[in-house]
Predicted model as a PDB file, atoms N, CA, C, CB and O in Angstrom, pLDDT in the B-factor column:
MODEL        1                                                                  
ATOM      1  N   UNK A   1     -55.814  69.235  52.461  1.00 80.00           N  
ATOM      2  CA  UNK A   1     -55.867  69.334  50.461  1.00 80.00           C  
ATOM      3  C   UNK A   1     -56.586  68.328  50.504  1.00 80.00           C  
ATOM      4  CB  UNK A   1     -54.338  69.096  49.230  1.00 80.00           C  
ATOM      5  O   UNK A   1     -56.291  67.278  51.075  1.00 80.00           O  
ATOM      6  N   UNK A   2     -57.756  68.597  49.806  1.00 83.00           N  
ATOM      7  CA  UNK A   2     -58.452  67.300  49.455  1.00 83.00           C  
ATOM      8  C   UNK A   2     -58.633  67.493  47.462  1.00 83.00           C  
ATOM      9  CB  UNK A   2     -60.295  67.230  50.548  1.00 83.00           C  
ATOM     10  O   UNK A   2     -58.746  68.527  46.805  1.00 83.00           O  
ATOM     11  N   UNK A   3     -58.595  66.130  47.030  1.00 85.00           N  
ATOM     12  CA  UNK A   3     -58.422  66.006  45.521  1.00 85.00           C  
ATOM     13  C   UNK A   3     -59.460  64.784  45.055  1.00 85.00           C  
ATOM     14  CB  UNK A   3     -56.723  65.636  45.114  1.00 85.00           C  
ATOM     15  O   UNK A   3     -59.391  63.594  45.364  1.00 85.00           O  
ATOM     16  N   UNK A   4     -60.423  65.443  44.231  1.00 84.00           N  
ATOM     17  CA  UNK A   4     -61.251  64.853  44.072  1.00 84.00           C  
ATOM     18  C   UNK A   4     -60.912  63.879  42.297  1.00 84.00           C  
ATOM     19  CB  UNK A   4     -62.426  65.932  44.354  1.00 84.00           C  
ATOM     20  O   UNK A   4     -61.590  62.958  41.843  1.00 84.00           O  
ATOM     21  N   UNK A   5     -60.025  64.339  41.851  1.00 89.00           N  
ATOM     22  CA  UNK A   5     -60.123  64.003  40.504  1.00 89.00           C  
ATOM     23  C   UNK A   5     -59.830  62.817  40.690  1.00 89.00           C  
ATOM     24  CB  UNK A   5     -59.370  64.673  39.512  1.00 89.00           C  
ATOM     25  O   UNK A   5     -59.292  62.442  41.732  1.00 89.00           O  
ATOM     26  N   UNK A   6     -60.261  61.697  39.303  1.00 88.00           N  
ATOM     27  CA  UNK A   6     -60.450  60.195  39.624  1.00 88.00           C  
ATOM     28  C   UNK A   6     -59.014  59.887  39.095  1.00 88.00           C  
ATOM     29  CB  UNK A   6     -61.854  59.298  38.802  1.00 88.00           C  
ATOM     30  O   UNK A   6     -58.588  58.797  39.477  1.00 88.00           O  
ATOM     31  N   UNK A   7     -58.402  60.417  38.514  1.00 92.00           N  
ATOM     32  CA  UNK A   7     -57.285  60.134  37.703  1.00 92.00           C  
ATOM     33  C   UNK A   7     -55.978  59.955  38.844  1.00 92.00           C  
ATOM     34  CB  UNK A   7     -57.085  61.430  36.525  1.00 92.00           C  
ATOM     35  O   UNK A   7     -55.390  58.891  39.035  1.00 92.00           O  
ATOM     36  N   UNK A   8     -55.716  61.090  39.458  1.00 89.00           N  
ATOM     37  CA  UNK A   8     -55.194  61.406  40.686  1.00 89.00           C  
ATOM     38  C   UNK A   8     -55.389  60.587  41.951  1.00 89.00           C  
ATOM     39  CB  UNK A   8     -55.612  62.554  40.913  1.00 89.00           C  
ATOM     40  O   UNK A   8     -54.446  60.129  42.596  1.00 89.00           O  
ATOM     41  N   UNK A   9     -56.578  60.440  42.243  1.00 87.00           N  
ATOM     42  CA  UNK A   9     -57.060  59.436  43.225  1.00 87.00           C  
ATOM     43  C   UNK A   9     -56.447  57.574  42.943  1.00 87.00           C  
ATOM     44  CB  UNK A   9     -58.894  59.602  43.053  1.00 87.00           C  
ATOM     45  O   UNK A   9     -56.366  56.720  43.826  1.00 87.00           O  
ATOM     46  N   UNK A  10     -56.182  57.439  41.803  1.00 91.00           N  
ATOM     47  CA  UNK A  10     -56.243  56.050  41.166  1.00 91.00           C  
ATOM     48  C   UNK A  10     -54.868  56.086  41.075  1.00 91.00           C  
ATOM     49  CB  UNK A  10     -57.108  55.756  39.743  1.00 91.00           C  
ATOM     50  O   UNK A  10     -54.451  54.931  40.988  1.00 91.00           O  
ATOM     51  N   UNK A  11     -53.849  57.017  41.053  1.00 92.00           N  
ATOM     52  CA  UNK A  11     -52.570  57.156  40.721  1.00 92.00           C  
ATOM     53  C   UNK A  11     -51.599  57.990  42.223  1.00 92.00           C  
ATOM     54  CB  UNK A  11     -52.651  58.091  39.177  1.00 92.00           C  
ATOM     55  O   UNK A  11     -50.480  58.497  42.137  1.00 92.00           O  
ATOM     56  N   UNK A  12     -52.408  57.902  43.399  1.00 90.00           N  
ATOM     57  CA  UNK A  12     -52.333  58.487  44.356  1.00 90.00           C  
ATOM     58  C   UNK A  12     -50.002  58.121  44.423  1.00 90.00           C  
ATOM     59  CB  UNK A  12     -53.778  57.721  45.674  1.00 90.00           C  
ATOM     60  O   UNK A  12     -49.572  59.190  44.856  1.00 90.00           O  
ATOM     61  N   UNK A  13     -49.254  57.539  44.274  1.00 93.00           N  
ATOM     62  CA  UNK A  13     -48.346  57.274  44.463  1.00 93.00           C  
ATOM     63  C   UNK A  13     -47.671  58.077  43.623  1.00 93.00           C  
ATOM     64  CB  UNK A  13     -48.236  56.169  44.495  1.00 93.00           C  
ATOM     65  O   UNK A  13     -46.713  58.652  44.140  1.00 93.00           O  
ATOM     66  N   UNK A  14     -47.930  58.354  42.179  1.00 94.00           N  
ATOM     67  CA  UNK A  14     -47.195  59.555  41.310  1.00 94.00           C  
ATOM     68  C   UNK A  14     -47.723  60.895  41.874  1.00 94.00           C  
ATOM     69  CB  UNK A  14     -47.565  59.488  39.567  1.00 94.00           C  
ATOM     70  O   UNK A  14     -46.964  61.815  41.567  1.00 94.00           O  
ATOM     71  N   UNK A  15     -48.740  61.272  42.568  1.00 91.00           N  
ATOM     72  CA  UNK A  15     -49.008  62.841  43.249  1.00 91.00           C  
ATOM     73  C   UNK A  15     -48.204  62.474  44.547  1.00 91.00           C  
ATOM     74  CB  UNK A  15     -50.928  63.410  43.612  1.00 91.00           C  
ATOM     75  O   UNK A  15     -48.065  63.540  45.148  1.00 91.00           O  
ATOM     76  N   UNK A  16     -47.636  61.505  45.229  1.00 93.00           N  
ATOM     77  CA  UNK A  16     -46.762  61.745  46.071  1.00 93.00           C  
ATOM     78  C   UNK A  16     -45.284  61.958  45.901  1.00 93.00           C  
ATOM     79  CB  UNK A  16     -46.937  60.953  46.740  1.00 93.00           C  
ATOM     80  O   UNK A  16     -44.449  62.304  46.737  1.00 93.00           O  
ATOM     81  N   UNK A  17     -45.123  61.605  44.326  1.00 95.00           N  
ATOM     82  CA  UNK A  17     -43.738  61.562  43.714  1.00 95.00           C  
ATOM     83  C   UNK A  17     -43.922  62.925  43.370  1.00 95.00           C  
ATOM     84  CB  UNK A  17     -43.346  60.457  42.457  1.00 95.00           C  
ATOM     85  O   UNK A  17     -42.909  63.465  43.814  1.00 95.00           O  
ATOM     86  N   UNK A  18     -44.495  63.636  42.934  1.00 94.00           N  
ATOM     87  CA  UNK A  18     -44.714  64.950  42.493  1.00 94.00           C  
ATOM     88  C   UNK A  18     -44.292  65.996  43.552  1.00 94.00           C  
ATOM     89  CB  UNK A  18     -46.146  65.105  42.127  1.00 94.00           C  
ATOM     90  O   UNK A  18     -43.515  66.947  43.472  1.00 94.00           O  
ATOM     91  N   UNK A  19     -45.112  65.483  44.654  1.00 93.00           N  
ATOM     92  CA  UNK A  19     -44.822  66.522  45.783  1.00 93.00           C  
ATOM     93  C   UNK A  19     -43.960  66.289  46.307  1.00 93.00           C  
ATOM     94  CB  UNK A  19     -45.595  66.761  46.703  1.00 93.00           C  
ATOM     95  O   UNK A  19     -43.707  67.229  47.061  1.00 93.00           O  
ATOM     96  N   UNK A  20     -42.941  65.177  46.430  1.00 96.00           N  
ATOM     97  CA  UNK A  20     -41.584  64.965  46.829  1.00 96.00           C  
ATOM     98  C   UNK A  20     -40.957  65.975  46.419  1.00 96.00           C  
ATOM     99  CB  UNK A  20     -40.968  63.829  46.403  1.00 96.00           C  
ATOM    100  O   UNK A  20     -40.579  66.877  47.167  1.00 96.00           O  
ATOM    101  N   UNK A  21     -40.692  65.927  44.647  1.00 97.00           N  
ATOM    102  CA  UNK A  21     -39.972  66.270  43.542  1.00 97.00           C  
ATOM    103  C   UNK A  21     -39.844  68.279  43.596  1.00 97.00           C  
ATOM    104  CB  UNK A  21     -40.935  65.484  42.068  1.00 97.00           C  
ATOM    105  O   UNK A  21     -39.047  69.134  43.210  1.00 97.00           O  
ATOM    106  N   UNK A  22     -41.006  68.234  44.234  1.00 97.00           N  
ATOM    107  CA  UNK A  22     -41.213  69.994  44.386  1.00 97.00           C  
ATOM    108  C   UNK A  22     -40.753  70.619  45.752  1.00 97.00           C  
ATOM    109  CB  UNK A  22     -42.926  70.449  44.280  1.00 97.00           C  
ATOM    110  O   UNK A  22     -40.917  71.776  46.138  1.00 97.00           O  
ATOM    111  N   UNK A  23     -40.024  69.380  46.506  1.00 97.00           N  
ATOM    112  CA  UNK A  23     -39.873  69.840  47.809  1.00 97.00           C  
ATOM    113  C   UNK A  23     -41.245  70.070  48.923  1.00 97.00           C  
ATOM    114  CB  UNK A  23     -39.170  71.117  47.560  1.00 97.00           C  
ATOM    115  O   UNK A  23     -41.285  70.907  49.825  1.00 97.00           O  
ATOM    116  N   UNK A  24     -41.962  69.407  48.683  1.00 95.00           N  
ATOM    117  CA  UNK A  24     -43.489  69.553  49.448  1.00 95.00           C  
ATOM    118  C   UNK A  24     -43.851  68.491  49.762  1.00 95.00           C  
ATOM    119  CB  UNK A  24     -44.661  70.091  48.738  1.00 95.00           C  
ATOM    120  O   UNK A  24     -45.005  68.230  49.423  1.00 95.00           O  
ATOM    121  N   UNK A  25     -43.064  67.384  50.545  1.00 95.00           N  
ATOM    122  CA  UNK A  25     -43.329  65.791  50.914  1.00 95.00           C  
ATOM    123  C   UNK A  25     -44.591  65.714  51.862  1.00 95.00           C  
ATOM    124  CB  UNK A  25     -41.933  65.052  51.771  1.00 95.00           C  
ATOM    125  O   UNK A  25     -44.585  66.576  52.741  1.00 95.00           O  
ATOM    126  N   UNK A  26     -45.204  65.227  51.860  1.00 91.00           N  
ATOM    127  CA  UNK A  26     -46.476  65.150  52.333  1.00 91.00           C  
ATOM    128  C   UNK A  26     -46.126  64.274  53.452  1.00 91.00           C  
ATOM    129  CB  UNK A  26     -47.577  64.653  51.331  1.00 91.00           C  
ATOM    130  O   UNK A  26     -45.247  63.416  53.369  1.00 91.00           O  
ATOM    131  N   UNK A  27     -46.916  64.530  54.639  1.00 92.00           N  
ATOM    132  CA  UNK A  27     -46.530  63.943  56.010  1.00 92.00           C  
ATOM    133  C   UNK A  27     -47.718  63.186  56.243  1.00 92.00           C  
ATOM    134  CB  UNK A  27     -46.192  65.021  57.240  1.00 92.00           C  
ATOM    135  O   UNK A  27     -47.961  62.608  57.303  1.00 92.00           O  
ATOM    136  N   UNK A  28     -48.690  63.204  54.913  1.00 91.00           N  
ATOM    137  CA  UNK A  28     -49.843  62.103  55.183  1.00 91.00           C  
ATOM    138  C   UNK A  28     -50.623  61.776  53.878  1.00 91.00           C  
ATOM    139  CB  UNK A  28     -50.965  62.653  56.322  1.00 91.00           C  
ATOM    140  O   UNK A  28     -51.519  62.566  53.581  1.00 91.00           O  
ATOM    141  N   UNK A  29     -50.463  61.022  53.299  1.00 88.00           N  
ATOM    142  CA  UNK A  29     -51.220  60.565  52.097  1.00 88.00           C  
ATOM    143  C   UNK A  29     -52.257  59.557  52.112  1.00 88.00           C  
ATOM    144  CB  UNK A  29     -50.379  60.116  51.239  1.00 88.00           C  
ATOM    145  O   UNK A  29     -51.983  58.357  52.097  1.00 88.00           O  
ATOM    146  N   UNK A  30     -53.672  60.091  52.147  1.00 89.00           N  
ATOM    147  CA  UNK A  30     -54.589  58.724  52.344  1.00 89.00           C  
ATOM    148  C   UNK A  30     -55.801  58.947  51.239  1.00 89.00           C  
ATOM    149  CB  UNK A  30     -55.309  58.558  54.139  1.00 89.00           C  
ATOM    150  O   UNK A  30     -56.426  59.968  50.950  1.00 89.00           O  
ATOM    151  N   UNK A  31     -55.892  57.600  50.733  1.00 88.00           N  
ATOM    152  CA  UNK A  31     -56.804  57.556  49.602  1.00 88.00           C  
ATOM    153  C   UNK A  31     -58.218  56.735  50.180  1.00 88.00           C  
ATOM    154  CB  UNK A  31     -56.002  56.736  48.248  1.00 88.00           C  
ATOM    155  O   UNK A  31     -58.274  55.508  50.259  1.00 88.00           O  
ATOM    156  N   UNK A  32     -59.326  57.652  50.559  1.00 84.00           N  
ATOM    157  CA  UNK A  32     -60.357  57.094  51.236  1.00 84.00           C  
ATOM    158  C   UNK A  32     -61.520  57.197  50.148  1.00 84.00           C  
ATOM    159  CB  UNK A  32     -60.626  57.833  52.648  1.00 84.00           C  
ATOM    160  O   UNK A  32     -61.925  58.016  49.323  1.00 84.00           O  
ATOM    161  N   UNK A  33     -61.849  55.853  50.624  1.00 83.00           N  
ATOM    162  CA  UNK A  33     -63.138  55.638  49.704  1.00 83.00           C  
ATOM    163  C   UNK A  33     -64.759  55.609  50.164  1.00 83.00           C  
ATOM    164  CB  UNK A  33     -62.921  54.317  49.114  1.00 83.00           C  
ATOM    165  O   UNK A  33     -64.985  54.871  51.123  1.00 83.00           O  
ATOM    166  N   UNK A  34     -65.762  56.230  49.668  1.00 84.00           N  
ATOM    167  CA  UNK A  34     -66.972  56.737  49.953  1.00 84.00           C  
ATOM    168  C   UNK A  34     -67.619  55.285  49.716  1.00 84.00           C  
ATOM    169  CB  UNK A  34     -67.480  58.084  49.029  1.00 84.00           C  
ATOM    170  O   UNK A  34     -67.269  54.554  48.790  1.00 84.00           O  
ATOM    171  N   UNK A  35     -68.542  54.974  50.601  1.00 89.00           N  
ATOM    172  CA  UNK A  35     -69.422  53.736  50.394  1.00 89.00           C  
ATOM    173  C   UNK A  35     -70.427  54.309  49.982  1.00 89.00           C  
ATOM    174  CB  UNK A  35     -69.745  52.812  51.519  1.00 89.00           C  
ATOM    175  O   UNK A  35     -70.446  55.540  49.974  1.00 89.00           O  
ATOM    176  N   UNK A  36     -71.344  53.683  49.606  1.00 93.00           N  
ATOM    177  CA  UNK A  36     -72.906  53.894  48.861  1.00 93.00           C  
ATOM    178  C   UNK A  36     -73.644  54.643  49.632  1.00 93.00           C  
ATOM    179  CB  UNK A  36     -73.815  52.587  48.611  1.00 93.00           C  
ATOM    180  O   UNK A  36     -74.397  55.500  49.170  1.00 93.00           O  
ATOM    181  N   UNK A  37     -73.489  54.360  51.138  1.00 92.00           N  
ATOM    182  CA  UNK A  37     -74.692  54.558  52.148  1.00 92.00           C  
ATOM    183  C   UNK A  37     -73.958  56.150  52.264  1.00 92.00           C  
ATOM    184  CB  UNK A  37     -74.847  53.297  53.860  1.00 92.00           C  
ATOM    185  O   UNK A  37     -74.779  57.065  52.340  1.00 92.00           O  
ATOM    186  N   UNK A  38     -72.856  56.449  52.279  1.00 88.00           N  
ATOM    187  CA  UNK A  38     -72.549  57.476  52.838  1.00 88.00           C  
ATOM    188  C   UNK A  38     -72.393  58.407  51.870  1.00 88.00           C  
ATOM    189  CB  UNK A  38     -71.576  57.332  53.606  1.00 88.00           C  
ATOM    190  O   UNK A  38     -72.435  59.587  52.218  1.00 88.00           O  
ATOM    191  N   UNK A  39     -72.188  58.085  50.499  1.00 88.00           N  
ATOM    192  CA  UNK A  39     -72.793  58.588  49.503  1.00 88.00           C  
ATOM    193  C   UNK A  39     -73.805  59.704  49.527  1.00 88.00           C  
ATOM    194  CB  UNK A  39     -73.244  57.674  49.019  1.00 88.00           C  
ATOM    195  O   UNK A  39     -73.753  60.933  49.512  1.00 88.00           O  
ATOM    196  N   UNK A  40     -75.126  58.413  49.588  1.00 92.00           N  
ATOM    197  CA  UNK A  40     -76.431  58.923  49.701  1.00 92.00           C  
ATOM    198  C   UNK A  40     -76.622  59.837  50.636  1.00 92.00           C  
ATOM    199  CB  UNK A  40     -77.287  58.021  49.896  1.00 92.00           C  
ATOM    200  O   UNK A  40     -77.188  60.884  50.325  1.00 92.00           O  
ATOM    201  N   UNK A  41     -76.167  59.604  52.020  1.00 91.00           N  
ATOM    202  CA  UNK A  41     -76.740  60.631  52.648  1.00 91.00           C  
ATOM    203  C   UNK A  41     -75.808  62.051  52.982  1.00 91.00           C  
ATOM    204  CB  UNK A  41     -77.249  59.994  53.857  1.00 91.00           C  
ATOM    205  O   UNK A  41     -76.168  63.100  53.516  1.00 91.00           O  
ATOM    206  N   UNK A  42     -74.789  61.740  52.573  1.00 86.00           N  
ATOM    207  CA  UNK A  42     -74.344  63.387  52.068  1.00 86.00           C  
ATOM    208  C   UNK A  42     -75.072  64.278  50.856  1.00 86.00           C  
ATOM    209  CB  UNK A  42     -72.796  63.312  51.507  1.00 86.00           C  
ATOM    210  O   UNK A  42     -75.506  65.430  50.829  1.00 86.00           O  
ATOM    211  N   UNK A  43     -75.002  63.175  49.836  1.00 90.00           N  
ATOM    212  CA  UNK A  43     -75.865  64.006  48.749  1.00 90.00           C  
ATOM    213  C   UNK A  43     -77.159  64.300  49.310  1.00 90.00           C  
ATOM    214  CB  UNK A  43     -76.113  63.216  47.350  1.00 90.00           C  
ATOM    215  O   UNK A  43     -77.508  65.219  48.568  1.00 90.00           O  
ATOM    216  N   UNK A  44     -78.275  64.100  50.276  1.00 92.00           N  
ATOM    217  CA  UNK A  44     -79.241  64.602  50.558  1.00 92.00           C  
ATOM    218  C   UNK A  44     -78.800  65.599  51.332  1.00 92.00           C  
ATOM    219  CB  UNK A  44     -80.091  63.841  50.990  1.00 92.00           C  
ATOM    220  O   UNK A  44     -79.496  66.606  51.205  1.00 92.00           O  
ATOM    221  N   UNK A  45     -77.680  65.738  52.281  1.00 91.00           N  
ATOM    222  CA  UNK A  45     -77.766  67.001  53.127  1.00 91.00           C  
ATOM    223  C   UNK A  45     -77.347  68.301  52.188  1.00 91.00           C  
ATOM    224  CB  UNK A  45     -76.709  66.856  54.489  1.00 91.00           C  
ATOM    225  O   UNK A  45     -77.802  69.433  52.345  1.00 91.00           O  
ATOM    226  N   UNK A  46     -76.155  67.810  50.937  1.00 89.00           N  
ATOM    227  CA  UNK A  46     -75.912  68.930  50.815  1.00 89.00           C  
ATOM    228  C   UNK A  46     -76.663  69.358  49.564  1.00 89.00           C  
ATOM    229  CB  UNK A  46     -74.582  69.105  50.872  1.00 89.00           C  
ATOM    230  O   UNK A  46     -76.237  70.235  48.812  1.00 89.00           O  
ATOM    231  N   UNK A  47     -77.924  68.626  49.356  1.00 88.00           N  
ATOM    232  CA  UNK A  47     -79.085  69.404  48.501  1.00 88.00           C  
ATOM    233  C   UNK A  47     -80.233  69.558  49.612  1.00 88.00           C  
ATOM    234  CB  UNK A  47     -79.705  68.439  46.998  1.00 88.00           C  
ATOM    235  O   UNK A  47     -81.398  69.304  49.304  1.00 88.00           O  
ATOM    236  N   UNK A  48     -79.907  69.960  50.858  1.00 84.00           N  
ATOM    237  CA  UNK A  48     -81.202  70.187  51.786  1.00 84.00           C  
ATOM    238  C   UNK A  48     -82.054  69.283  52.179  1.00 84.00           C  
ATOM    239  CB  UNK A  48     -82.018  70.970  51.304  1.00 84.00           C  
ATOM    240  O   UNK A  48     -83.157  69.544  52.658  1.00 84.00           O  
ATOM    241  N   UNK A  49     -81.655  68.302  52.024  1.00 74.00           N  
ATOM    242  CA  UNK A  49     -83.014  67.075  52.288  1.00 74.00           C  
ATOM    243  C   UNK A  49     -82.737  67.015  53.314  1.00 74.00           C  
ATOM    244  CB  UNK A  49     -83.212  65.554  51.637  1.00 74.00           C  
ATOM    245  O   UNK A  49     -83.876  67.072  53.780  1.00 74.00           O  
ATOM    246  N   UNK A  50     -81.855  66.910  54.500  1.00 61.00           N  
ATOM    247  CA  UNK A  50     -81.991  66.587  55.855  1.00 61.00           C  
ATOM    248  C   UNK A  50     -81.792  67.816  56.520  1.00 61.00           C  
ATOM    249  CB  UNK A  50     -81.081  65.529  56.326  1.00 61.00           C  
ATOM    250  O   UNK A  50     -81.849  67.870  57.748  1.00 61.00           O  
TER     251      UNK A  50                                                      
ENDMDL                                                                          
END                                                                             
């Protein structure tokens, strides 16, 4: 599952708690930040520039 909502990403501990409370404990919860270079390359690739 990938969540890109900024509020959810900034409150990953609350997301984990909601999952645990709904009997779906996460086996891995990782917040991954994208640096500017990776963002730029991904954006170009998605728009067909590469």
